[in-house]
C-alpha positions as CSV (number, residue, x, y, z in Angstrom):
1,M,110.9,72.1,112.3
2,N,113.4,74.9,112.5
3,F,113.0,78.5,111.4
4,R,114.9,78.0,108.1
5,N,112.6,75.2,107.0
6,V,109.5,77.3,107.9
7,F,110.9,80.3,106.0
8,F,111.6,78.4,102.9
9,A,108.2,76.7,103.0
10,C,106.5,80.1,103.3
11,A,108.7,81.6,100.6
12,S,107.9,78.8,98.2
13,I,104.2,79.2,98.8
14,F,104.5,83.0,98.3
15,I,106.5,82.6,95.1
16,A,104.1,80.0,93.7
17,G,101.2,82.4,94.3
18,C,103.0,85.3,92.5
19,G,103.8,83.0,89.7
20,A,100.1,82.3,89.3
21,M,99.4,85.9,88.2
22,P,97.5,85.5,85.0
23,T,99.3,86.5,81.8
24,S,96.3,86.0,79.6
25,P,92.5,86.4,80.0
26,D,92.0,82.6,79.5
27,L,94.5,81.8,82.3
28,M,92.7,84.1,84.6
29,V,89.3,82.5,83.8
30,Q,90.9,79.1,84.4
31,N,92.4,80.2,87.8
32,A,89.0,81.4,89.0
33,K,87.1,78.3,87.7
34,E,89.7,76.2,89.6
35,S,89.2,78.4,92.8
36,K,92.9,79.3,92.9
37,A,94.0,81.7,95.6
38,F,93.0,85.3,95.4
39,S,90.5,84.8,92.5
40,D,86.8,84.9,92.5
41,K,84.0,84.4,90.0
42,D,80.3,85.5,89.6
43,V,77.9,84.1,87.0
44,F,74.5,85.9,86.5
45,E,71.9,86.7,83.8
46,V,70.6,90.2,83.0
47,N,67.4,91.2,81.2
48,R,69.3,93.1,78.6
49,P,70.3,92.2,75.0
50,L,74.0,91.5,74.4
51,A,74.3,94.7,72.4
52,Q,73.3,96.8,75.4
53,V,75.8,95.0,77.6
54,E,78.5,95.6,75.0
55,S,77.6,99.3,74.8
56,V,77.8,99.8,78.6
57,F,81.1,97.8,78.8
58,R,82.7,100.0,76.2
59,K,81.4,103.3,77.8
60,K,82.3,102.3,81.3
61,A,85.7,100.8,80.4
62,D,86.9,104.1,79.1
63,E,85.1,106.3,81.6
64,C,85.9,104.3,84.8
65,L,88.6,101.6,84.2
66,R,91.2,103.4,82.2
67,V,92.8,105.0,85.2
68,R,96.1,105.6,86.9
69,T,96.1,105.3,90.7
70,E,98.5,106.3,93.4
71,A,98.5,104.6,96.7
72,G,100.7,104.8,99.7
73,R,101.1,102.2,102.4
74,Y,103.4,101.3,105.2
75,Q,105.3,98.1,104.7
76,G,108.0,96.8,107.0
77,G,108.1,100.2,108.8
78,L,108.7,102.1,105.6
79,Y,106.2,104.2,103.6
80,R,105.9,103.0,100.0
81,R,104.2,104.9,97.2
82,E,102.9,102.9,94.2
83,V,101.5,104.1,90.9
84,R,99.5,101.7,88.8
85,Q,98.1,102.0,85.3
86,F,94.8,100.1,84.5
87,T,94.1,99.3,80.9
88,P,90.7,98.0,79.9
89,K,89.8,96.4,76.5
90,V,86.5,95.3,75.0
91,V,86.5,92.7,72.2
92,A,83.2,91.6,70.7
93,D,81.7,89.3,68.1
94,K,78.1,88.0,67.7
95,Q,78.6,85.3,70.3
96,R,80.6,87.0,73.1
97,V,81.6,90.3,74.5
98,R,84.8,90.2,76.6
99,L,85.9,93.0,78.9
100,T,89.4,92.7,80.3
101,V,91.3,94.9,82.7
102,Q,95.1,94.8,83.0
103,S,97.2,96.4,85.8
104,R,100.8,97.4,85.7
105,T,103.0,99.1,88.4
106,I,104.6,102.0,86.7
107,A,106.3,103.6,89.7
108,G,107.2,102.6,93.3
109,G,107.1,98.8,92.9
110,T,108.7,95.8,91.4
111,E,106.9,93.2,89.3
112,A,108.7,90.0,88.4
113,G,108.2,87.5,85.6
114,P,107.1,87.8,82.0
115,I,104.6,90.6,82.3
116,P,102.2,91.3,79.4
117,D,102.7,94.7,77.8
118,D,99.7,96.3,79.6
119,G,100.2,94.3,82.9
120,W,98.7,91.4,84.7
121,Y,95.1,90.5,84.0
122,V,93.0,91.5,87.1
123,L,89.5,91.3,85.7
124,V,87.7,89.5,82.9
125,A,84.0,89.7,82.1
126,D,82.5,87.5,79.4
127,A,78.9,88.2,78.2
128,Y,77.0,85.7,76.1
129,P,73.5,86.0,74.5
130,V,71.0,83.6,76.1
131,N,68.2,84.9,73.8
132,A,67.3,88.2,72.2
133,T,66.6,89.9,75.5
134,T,68.8,88.1,78.0
135,T,72.5,88.0,78.5
136,R,74.6,85.7,80.7
137,V,77.7,87.4,82.3
138,E,80.6,85.4,83.7
139,S,82.9,87.8,85.7
140,Y,86.3,86.9,87.1
141,V,88.6,88.9,89.4
142,Q,92.2,88.4,90.6
143,W,93.1,89.8,94.0
144,P,90.7,91.2,96.6
145,E,91.7,94.8,96.1
146,W,89.9,95.0,92.7
147,R,86.6,93.6,93.9
148,S,85.0,97.1,93.6
149,A,85.5,96.8,89.8
150,F,84.1,93.2,89.9
151,K,81.0,94.5,91.6
152,A,80.7,97.5,89.2
153,V,80.6,95.1,86.2
154,K,77.5,93.4,87.7
155,H,75.8,96.8,88.3
156,W,76.7,98.0,84.8
157,S,75.4,94.8,83.2
158,N,72.1,95.2,85.1
159,G,71.9,98.9,84.5
160,T,71.4,99.5,88.3
161,N,74.4,101.6,89.4
162,M,76.4,103.3,86.8
163,G,79.0,104.8,89.1
164,C,82.7,104.2,88.8
165,P,84.6,101.9,91.2
166,D,87.4,103.1,93.4
167,M,90.4,101.3,91.9
168,T,92.6,102.0,94.9
169,Q,90.6,99.6,97.1
C-alpha cells in the first residue's frame, strides 16, 4: 500500500468521525448507545426525587456550564488559541428532565458542517423518576475533553460534590 492510499484512508476515517458530531441531543444519545467513537455513557440511580435533580441541574447549568473558555495548544509546530462558548439548557416535564450542553468555537478555530446555532452537543443528561424518592439518570458525553462535566453531573445528581468542572480539560 502506498502513502497516498494510506493518507486517503486516514483522511476518510477522520472526516467520517467529524461528520458524526451530534447536531441534536437525540443523535448524541444514539451515538453513545451505539458506542460510537469518542462518546461515553453512564446510567445510575440516585436517592433524590426528580424535582431535586431538576433543581440542581438548573442551578449548576447556569453557575458552572454557561462558560467561555480559552485554551492554547501547539499543533503542527504552531501555537493556536481557541475560544469556546458552552451553552447549557434544561427542559423538564413530569416524566423527564433533560440537561444539554452545546459547544461552539467562537475564535481561533474552524468548524465545518451544518452546526446548530449554539454549537455541537457535547453532553446530554436525562433524568427519569423511578418512584417518589428515586431518580434514574442517563448521562452521555461526546469527546474525552468534556469528561469533567460528565463526572460533575453524576456528583450533582447525588448531591456529593457541588463543585464546577474545568471545561478546558
